[in-house]
GUVOBA-894054 format. One record per residue (C-alpha): z, x, y negated. Coordinates in pm, 1 decimal. Last residue first. Layout:
# residues N
<atom up="Z" east="X" north="Y"/>
...
# end
This chain:
# residues 318
<atom up="-332.9" east="6134.8" north="-7821.7"/>
<atom up="-428.1" east="5826.5" north="-7620.2"/>
<atom up="-800.4" east="5843.4" north="-7695.1"/>
<atom up="-824.0" east="5487.3" north="-7818.3"/>
<atom up="-477.8" east="5456.6" north="-7969.4"/>
<atom up="-410.0" east="5798.6" north="-8118.3"/>
<atom up="-757.0" east="5899.6" north="-8237.5"/>
<atom up="-848.5" east="5549.9" north="-8353.6"/>
<atom up="-521.7" east="5513.2" north="-8543.5"/>
<atom up="-563.3" east="5849.8" north="-8715.8"/>
<atom up="-921.5" east="5768.6" north="-8817.9"/>
<atom up="-816.1" east="5412.9" north="-8897.0"/>
<atom up="-562.3" east="5547.2" north="-9146.4"/>
<atom up="-801.6" east="5775.9" north="-9330.9"/>
<atom up="-1092.2" east="5529.9" north="-9340.1"/>
<atom up="-867.7" east="5241.6" north="-9444.0"/>
<atom up="-717.5" east="5446.9" north="-9725.0"/>
<atom up="-1073.3" east="5501.1" north="-9846.8"/>
<atom up="-1128.2" east="5128.0" north="-9808.9"/>
<atom up="-826.8" east="5027.5" north="-10016.5"/>
<atom up="-885.7" east="5292.1" north="-10283.1"/>
<atom up="-1244.2" east="5177.4" north="-10325.3"/>
<atom up="-1135.8" east="4814.6" north="-10333.8"/>
<atom up="-904.3" east="4888.0" north="-10623.3"/>
<atom up="-1169.1" east="5082.9" north="-10815.4"/>
<atom up="-1432.2" east="4815.0" north="-10760.0"/>
<atom up="-1194.0" east="4543.4" north="-10872.6"/>
<atom up="-1108.4" east="4729.1" north="-11194.5"/>
<atom up="-1470.4" east="4815.0" north="-11274.8"/>
<atom up="-1589.3" east="4458.7" north="-11244.3"/>
<atom up="-1753.9" east="4283.5" north="-10956.3"/>
<atom up="-1735.0" east="4537.1" north="-10673.2"/>
<atom up="-1614.4" east="4333.2" north="-10377.4"/>
<atom up="-1942.8" east="4255.3" north="-10205.8"/>
<atom up="-2111.1" east="4577.1" north="-10319.7"/>
<atom up="-1827.9" east="4806.9" north="-10211.5"/>
<atom up="-1811.6" east="4686.9" north="-9854.5"/>
<atom up="-2191.4" east="4647.4" north="-9858.2"/>
<atom up="-2214.2" east="5026.1" north="-9868.4"/>
<atom up="-2124.8" east="4996.3" north="-9503.6"/>
<atom up="-1963.3" east="5311.3" north="-9376.2"/>
<atom up="-2040.2" east="5675.8" north="-9303.7"/>
<atom up="-1763.5" east="5925.2" north="-9247.7"/>
<atom up="-1759.3" east="6302.5" north="-9295.5"/>
<atom up="-1471.2" east="6506.3" north="-9157.5"/>
<atom up="-1325.7" east="6829.7" north="-9295.3"/>
<atom up="-1098.7" east="6987.4" north="-9039.6"/>
<atom up="-748.6" east="7132.6" north="-9061.7"/>
<atom up="-652.8" east="6947.8" north="-8740.2"/>
<atom up="-331.4" east="6802.8" north="-8883.3"/>
<atom up="-445.5" east="6797.2" north="-9247.3"/>
<atom up="-760.8" east="6595.3" north="-9185.2"/>
<atom up="-984.6" east="6634.2" north="-9490.2"/>
<atom up="-1210.9" east="6335.2" north="-9563.5"/>
<atom up="-1562.9" east="6315.9" north="-9707.3"/>
<atom up="-1677.0" east="5958.7" north="-9755.2"/>
<atom up="-2041.6" east="5849.1" north="-9745.4"/>
<atom up="-2126.8" east="5485.5" north="-9819.1"/>
<atom up="-2466.2" east="5354.6" north="-9726.2"/>
<atom up="-2649.4" east="5085.9" north="-9921.5"/>
<atom up="-2876.4" east="4872.8" north="-9707.4"/>
<atom up="-3234.9" east="4910.4" north="-9581.5"/>
<atom up="-3126.6" east="5086.3" north="-9258.4"/>
<atom up="-3428.7" east="5130.4" north="-9027.3"/>
<atom up="-3665.6" east="5176.9" north="-9323.6"/>
<atom up="-3428.8" east="5427.0" north="-9484.4"/>
<atom up="-3405.7" east="5619.0" north="-9156.7"/>
<atom up="-3784.2" east="5639.1" north="-9128.5"/>
<atom up="-3822.5" east="5738.7" north="-9493.3"/>
<atom up="-3565.6" east="6023.2" north="-9468.7"/>
<atom up="-3302.9" east="6028.4" north="-9741.8"/>
<atom up="-3060.3" east="5766.4" north="-9618.0"/>
<atom up="-2919.6" east="5564.1" north="-9907.6"/>
<atom up="-2647.3" east="5603.0" north="-10166.1"/>
<atom up="-2279.7" east="5549.6" north="-10238.1"/>
<atom up="-2032.7" east="5837.8" north="-10263.8"/>
<atom up="-1659.5" east="5892.1" north="-10205.9"/>
<atom up="-1529.5" east="6247.1" north="-10225.2"/>
<atom up="-1236.7" east="6459.4" north="-10104.9"/>
<atom up="-1018.6" east="6189.6" north="-9947.8"/>
<atom up="-716.2" east="6353.5" north="-9782.6"/>
<atom up="-457.2" east="6157.8" north="-9975.4"/>
<atom up="-563.5" east="5806.2" north="-10083.6"/>
<atom up="-281.6" east="5670.5" north="-10301.9"/>
<atom up="-226.9" east="5998.1" north="-10487.5"/>
<atom up="-590.1" east="6111.3" north="-10473.5"/>
<atom up="-709.4" east="5796.7" north="-10652.3"/>
<atom up="-1082.4" east="5813.3" north="-10587.3"/>
<atom up="-1352.4" east="5704.5" north="-10831.3"/>
<atom up="-1690.6" east="5617.3" north="-10680.1"/>
<atom up="-1988.7" east="5851.4" north="-10691.9"/>
<atom up="-2341.5" east="5734.4" north="-10763.1"/>
<atom up="-2690.5" east="5729.1" north="-10613.3"/>
<atom up="-2645.2" east="6000.0" north="-10352.2"/>
<atom up="-2933.1" east="6071.6" north="-10115.5"/>
<atom up="-2812.7" east="6140.8" north="-9760.3"/>
<atom up="-2968.5" east="6340.3" north="-9477.8"/>
<atom up="-2727.4" east="6335.0" north="-9181.1"/>
<atom up="-2774.3" east="6648.0" north="-8967.7"/>
<atom up="-2402.7" east="6698.2" north="-8898.4"/>
<atom up="-2365.9" east="6343.4" north="-8769.0"/>
<atom up="-2149.7" east="6096.7" north="-8958.5"/>
<atom up="-1832.2" east="5963.9" north="-8804.0"/>
<atom up="-1834.5" east="5586.8" north="-8815.9"/>
<atom up="-1692.0" east="5301.2" north="-9021.1"/>
<atom up="-1865.8" east="4966.0" north="-8980.8"/>
<atom up="-1863.4" east="4631.4" north="-9157.7"/>
<atom up="-1961.3" east="4283.6" north="-9037.7"/>
<atom up="-2188.0" east="4031.1" north="-9210.5"/>
<atom up="-2437.5" east="4013.8" north="-8924.2"/>
<atom up="-2695.4" east="4214.0" north="-9119.6"/>
<atom up="-2452.6" east="4505.3" north="-9161.2"/>
<atom up="-2388.6" east="4525.4" north="-8787.1"/>
<atom up="-2758.6" east="4495.3" north="-8705.1"/>
<atom up="-2836.0" east="4772.3" north="-8956.8"/>
<atom up="-2591.9" east="4995.6" north="-8772.0"/>
<atom up="-2812.1" east="4956.6" north="-8464.3"/>
<atom up="-3128.0" east="5059.7" north="-8653.4"/>
<atom up="-2941.4" east="5342.1" north="-8827.5"/>
<atom up="-2803.5" east="5505.7" north="-8513.9"/>
<atom up="-2462.4" east="5672.3" north="-8528.7"/>
<atom up="-2288.9" east="5543.3" north="-8215.1"/>
<atom up="-2217.5" east="5891.4" north="-8078.3"/>
<atom up="-2067.6" east="5961.0" north="-8421.5"/>
<atom up="-1743.7" east="5790.0" north="-8323.5"/>
<atom up="-1686.2" east="5425.7" north="-8400.5"/>
<atom up="-1466.5" east="5192.9" north="-8607.4"/>
<atom up="-1600.1" east="4836.3" north="-8633.0"/>
<atom up="-1458.5" east="4620.8" north="-8914.5"/>
<atom up="-1472.6" east="4240.2" north="-8894.3"/>
<atom up="-1609.0" east="4008.7" north="-9164.3"/>
<atom up="-1870.2" east="3851.0" north="-8939.6"/>
<atom up="-1799.4" east="3923.9" north="-8570.4"/>
<atom up="-2068.5" east="4131.5" north="-8401.5"/>
<atom up="-2221.3" east="4025.7" north="-8071.5"/>
<atom up="-2261.7" east="4334.2" north="-7854.5"/>
<atom up="-2549.8" east="4399.0" north="-7611.9"/>
<atom up="-2759.4" east="4624.0" north="-7838.1"/>
<atom up="-2446.6" east="4818.1" north="-7936.7"/>
<atom up="-2418.7" east="4937.2" north="-7576.1"/>
<atom up="-2728.4" east="5151.5" north="-7624.9"/>
<atom up="-2530.0" east="5379.4" north="-7860.0"/>
<atom up="-2315.6" east="5518.1" north="-7579.4"/>
<atom up="-2605.7" east="5672.0" north="-7388.9"/>
<atom up="-2655.6" east="5554.9" north="-7032.0"/>
<atom up="-2637.6" east="5829.9" north="-6769.9"/>
<atom up="-2294.0" east="5724.3" north="-6646.0"/>
<atom up="-2420.1" east="5393.2" north="-6513.6"/>
<atom up="-2276.8" east="5093.9" north="-6691.6"/>
<atom up="-1943.0" east="4913.7" north="-6715.1"/>
<atom up="-1872.8" east="4686.1" north="-7012.3"/>
<atom up="-1528.1" east="4598.3" north="-7142.8"/>
<atom up="-1473.3" east="4358.6" north="-7433.6"/>
<atom up="-1155.4" east="4246.3" north="-7609.7"/>
<atom up="-926.0" east="4534.5" north="-7521.3"/>
<atom up="-587.1" east="4491.8" north="-7692.6"/>
<atom up="-414.0" east="4739.8" north="-7923.9"/>
<atom up="-206.9" east="4545.6" north="-8025.0"/>
<atom up="-381.8" east="4500.6" north="-8357.5"/>
<atom up="-641.7" east="4770.7" north="-8304.5"/>
<atom up="-867.5" east="4521.3" north="-8125.8"/>
<atom up="-1039.0" east="4736.6" north="-7866.4"/>
<atom up="-1405.0" east="4739.1" north="-7759.4"/>
<atom up="-1453.4" east="4938.8" north="-7441.2"/>
<atom up="-1750.9" east="5102.6" north="-7271.1"/>
<atom up="-1683.4" east="5226.1" north="-6917.1"/>
<atom up="-1929.5" east="5481.9" north="-6782.6"/>
<atom up="-1985.9" east="5531.0" north="-6411.4"/>
<atom up="-1988.8" east="5846.8" north="-6202.3"/>
<atom up="-2140.5" east="6049.4" north="-5923.9"/>
<atom up="-2126.1" east="6420.6" north="-5852.2"/>
<atom up="-2325.5" east="6721.1" north="-5729.6"/>
<atom up="-2673.3" east="6673.8" north="-5879.4"/>
<atom up="-2544.3" east="6476.0" north="-6174.4"/>
<atom up="-2481.3" east="6107.8" north="-6234.2"/>
<atom up="-2561.0" east="5926.1" north="-5912.0"/>
<atom up="-2375.2" east="5594.5" north="-5901.0"/>
<atom up="-2567.6" east="5448.2" north="-5604.6"/>
<atom up="-2444.6" east="5731.2" north="-5379.0"/>
<atom up="-2084.0" east="5610.4" north="-5418.8"/>
<atom up="-1884.1" east="5739.5" north="-5121.4"/>
<atom up="-2067.6" east="6071.0" north="-5084.4"/>
<atom up="-2122.1" east="6113.2" north="-5460.9"/>
<atom up="-1748.5" east="6082.0" north="-5517.0"/>
<atom up="-1673.3" east="5923.3" north="-5849.5"/>
<atom up="-1597.5" east="6047.5" north="-6203.0"/>
<atom up="-1515.1" east="5781.1" north="-6461.4"/>
<atom up="-1686.0" east="5846.1" north="-6794.5"/>
<atom up="-1518.9" east="5708.6" north="-7105.5"/>
<atom up="-1645.9" east="5494.6" north="-7389.6"/>
<atom up="-1539.3" east="5405.3" north="-7742.6"/>
<atom up="-1548.6" east="5123.1" north="-7992.5"/>
<atom up="-1255.3" east="5043.4" north="-8220.5"/>
<atom up="-1219.3" east="4695.3" north="-8367.5"/>
<atom up="-1046.4" east="4589.0" north="-8689.2"/>
<atom up="-1002.4" east="4217.7" north="-8764.9"/>
<atom up="-984.3" east="4150.0" north="-9136.4"/>
<atom up="-652.0" east="4083.8" north="-9310.1"/>
<atom up="-641.6" east="4416.3" north="-9493.0"/>
<atom up="-378.2" east="4566.3" north="-9719.4"/>
<atom up="-343.2" east="4843.8" north="-9466.6"/>
<atom up="-58.6" east="4982.7" north="-9254.0"/>
<atom up="-197.9" east="4807.9" north="-8948.8"/>
<atom up="62.8" east="4531.7" north="-8961.4"/>
<atom up="63.9" east="4297.8" north="-8663.8"/>
<atom up="-8.0" east="3933.6" north="-8752.8"/>
<atom up="-260.8" east="3860.4" north="-8477.5"/>
<atom up="-46.7" east="4033.5" north="-8214.3"/>
<atom up="59.8" east="3720.2" north="-8021.3"/>
<atom up="-278.5" east="3553.0" north="-8068.8"/>
<atom up="-449.1" east="3862.0" north="-7927.2"/>
<atom up="-230.0" east="3848.1" north="-7616.5"/>
<atom up="-331.7" east="3491.6" north="-7532.2"/>
<atom up="-702.1" east="3571.4" north="-7567.8"/>
<atom up="-657.2" east="3885.7" north="-7358.8"/>
<atom up="-485.5" east="3687.7" north="-7082.7"/>
<atom up="-772.3" east="3437.5" north="-7068.8"/>
<atom up="-1031.5" east="3714.9" north="-7059.2"/>
<atom up="-842.4" east="3886.1" north="-6775.4"/>
<atom up="-836.8" east="3568.5" north="-6565.2"/>
<atom up="-1207.6" east="3507.4" north="-6621.6"/>
<atom up="-1292.0" east="3865.6" north="-6516.3"/>
<atom up="-1055.7" east="3845.1" north="-6219.7"/>
<atom up="-1232.8" east="3539.0" north="-6081.2"/>
<atom up="-1572.5" east="3689.3" north="-6165.9"/>
<atom up="-1504.8" east="3966.8" north="-5913.3"/>
<atom up="-1565.5" east="3727.6" north="-5624.8"/>
<atom up="-1364.7" east="3831.6" north="-5321.2"/>
<atom up="-1528.1" east="4051.2" north="-5057.9"/>
<atom up="-1454.8" east="4412.2" north="-5151.2"/>
<atom up="-1110.1" east="4387.9" north="-5305.4"/>
<atom up="-992.8" east="4146.2" north="-5035.3"/>
<atom up="-1135.0" east="4363.7" north="-4757.4"/>
<atom up="-956.6" east="4672.8" north="-4893.3"/>
<atom up="-626.0" east="4485.2" north="-4922.4"/>
<atom up="-655.0" east="4369.1" north="-4561.8"/>
<atom up="-748.5" east="4720.5" north="-4445.2"/>
<atom up="-446.6" east="4874.8" north="-4618.5"/>
<atom up="-208.2" east="4627.2" north="-4459.4"/>
<atom up="75.0" east="4477.5" north="-4666.1"/>
<atom up="373.6" east="4364.0" north="-4460.0"/>
<atom up="388.4" east="3986.1" north="-4407.5"/>
<atom up="477.7" east="3678.2" north="-4611.7"/>
<atom up="442.7" east="3849.0" north="-4947.9"/>
<atom up="566.1" east="3699.4" north="-5276.5"/>
<atom up="767.9" east="3977.8" north="-5439.1"/>
<atom up="1092.0" east="3833.7" north="-5301.3"/>
<atom up="944.0" east="3832.7" north="-4949.6"/>
<atom up="834.1" east="4196.1" north="-4981.9"/>
<atom up="1174.8" east="4322.9" north="-5094.7"/>
<atom up="1332.6" east="4356.9" north="-4747.7"/>
<atom up="1032.0" east="4562.1" north="-4635.2"/>
<atom up="1127.1" east="4856.9" north="-4857.2"/>
<atom up="871.1" east="5130.7" north="-4784.9"/>
<atom up="611.3" east="4858.4" north="-4723.2"/>
<atom up="516.9" east="4841.1" north="-5093.0"/>
<atom up="498.0" east="5220.4" north="-5124.1"/>
<atom up="288.4" east="5266.1" north="-4809.8"/>
<atom up="47.1" east="4984.2" north="-4895.9"/>
<atom up="-23.4" east="5115.2" north="-5245.5"/>
<atom up="-59.3" east="5480.0" north="-5133.1"/>
<atom up="-298.3" east="5376.3" north="-4857.1"/>
<atom up="-505.3" east="5182.6" north="-5109.1"/>
<atom up="-530.2" east="5479.4" north="-5344.7"/>
<atom up="-370.2" east="5683.1" north="-5623.2"/>
<atom up="-74.8" east="5465.7" north="-5727.2"/>
<atom up="17.9" east="5496.5" north="-6095.1"/>
<atom up="326.5" east="5271.6" north="-6084.7"/>
<atom up="210.4" east="5001.4" north="-6328.7"/>
<atom up="-149.9" east="5001.2" north="-6206.8"/>
<atom up="-66.2" east="4998.3" north="-5835.9"/>
<atom up="194.8" east="4724.0" north="-5880.7"/>
<atom up="-58.0" east="4515.0" north="-6075.3"/>
<atom up="-313.2" east="4571.9" north="-5795.7"/>
<atom up="-72.9" east="4468.4" north="-5521.6"/>
<atom up="63.1" east="4165.9" north="-5709.4"/>
<atom up="-290.9" east="4047.3" north="-5789.6"/>
<atom up="-386.4" east="4070.5" north="-5420.6"/>
<atom up="-78.9" east="3867.2" north="-5329.9"/>
<atom up="-177.5" east="3599.5" north="-5580.6"/>
<atom up="-534.1" east="3607.2" north="-5450.1"/>
<atom up="-416.7" east="3519.7" north="-5101.4"/>
<atom up="-299.6" east="3739.5" north="-4814.4"/>
<atom up="-144.9" east="3490.8" north="-4567.2"/>
<atom up="-409.6" east="3305.0" north="-4374.0"/>
<atom up="-734.8" east="3309.0" north="-4573.1"/>
<atom up="-1023.6" east="3107.4" north="-4429.5"/>
<atom up="-1157.4" east="3024.6" north="-4777.5"/>
<atom up="-939.8" east="3184.6" north="-5042.6"/>
<atom up="-1187.9" east="3285.5" north="-5313.2"/>
<atom up="-1371.5" east="2954.0" north="-5340.1"/>
<atom up="-1494.9" east="3063.1" north="-5688.7"/>
<atom up="-1379.0" east="2755.3" north="-5879.5"/>
<atom up="-1091.2" east="2691.9" north="-5639.3"/>
<atom up="-947.6" east="3041.3" north="-5693.8"/>
<atom up="-996.7" east="3002.4" north="-6069.4"/>
<atom up="-800.1" east="2677.5" north="-6066.2"/>
<atom up="-524.4" east="2840.7" north="-5858.5"/>
<atom up="-498.4" east="3130.9" north="-6105.1"/>
<atom up="-451.7" east="2892.1" north="-6396.2"/>
<atom up="-201.6" east="2686.9" north="-6196.0"/>
<atom up="1.9" east="2999.1" north="-6119.4"/>
<atom up="26.3" east="3106.6" north="-6481.4"/>
<atom up="-5.0" east="3481.8" north="-6518.4"/>
<atom up="289.2" east="3563.8" north="-6747.6"/>
<atom up="508.1" east="3513.1" north="-6439.3"/>
<atom up="354.6" east="3841.5" north="-6322.5"/>
<atom up="586.8" east="4037.1" north="-6550.9"/>
<atom up="895.3" east="3859.0" north="-6416.4"/>
<atom up="788.3" east="3926.5" north="-6058.3"/>
<atom up="734.9" east="4296.1" north="-6136.6"/>
<atom up="1080.2" east="4312.2" north="-6295.2"/>
<atom up="1245.2" east="4195.2" north="-5974.4"/>
<atom up="1451.8" east="3879.9" north="-5994.0"/>
<atom up="1827.2" east="3893.0" north="-6031.5"/>
<atom up="2142.2" east="4035.5" north="-5876.2"/>
<atom up="2020.7" east="4380.2" north="-5770.0"/>
<atom up="2310.9" east="4598.3" north="-5662.5"/>
# end
């Protein structure tokens, strides 16, 4: 027999009531509302997310299945599907955006000291996107292909957590690399990306801002090696080679006037040889003296191997 508060109520206590009330007043989200306020809407959507509900009817049916619990969850009346639909459609979405940003800032402080398995204090971000399929009949504005609709959700995740720090929704036709034009890069941070983001003009913006990038290289990458860096195969297993150079083609070299680092890595689990490109500036900034350059080389090659595994498991959920 239940003798305490429901777990859902305890989880939602992390959302401070006064903070939510201030946002409600800022966006006048509860004008002429009788009983289904923003707090009740938050409870419904959190319940749906945590229990994998598939639609508004599913949410309302499950909540109303035990009417004796509704009062303890914070509801004054049974949940109606139409009321929840109207709240989702009519209330200002910026309220939930501001609330989510505040929660993400609090969560990042809690995980700021999490160990990534690297001797690295810098912030590490992973960038990725996913396409959400929609019904073309219900969402004609989101036309994607001739027979279906969709949107694309671009996400920047802090790997310490992992916690999303930036989410951008676009039409499904937009290429992933165009999102880099809208991002503000944090100096000193690392950005881990797939090869869909491999564009020298955009990568030049990252390097110019003082940040670093690690990305999968495309198969047609033309690279001119200037020198090879030593690799300690005992401390950096899987690293085949580590080279510093520049793009070969004149147009690519003009778009990216910095040193480029090319690392060839063998993934034992998938039995694949992967090629990564990263900021040559990583080596240049830390490479005063042969001993320092060798130590930083081992650190960053380890970083490439570990962040590849971390990116695969955390961003793609494998």
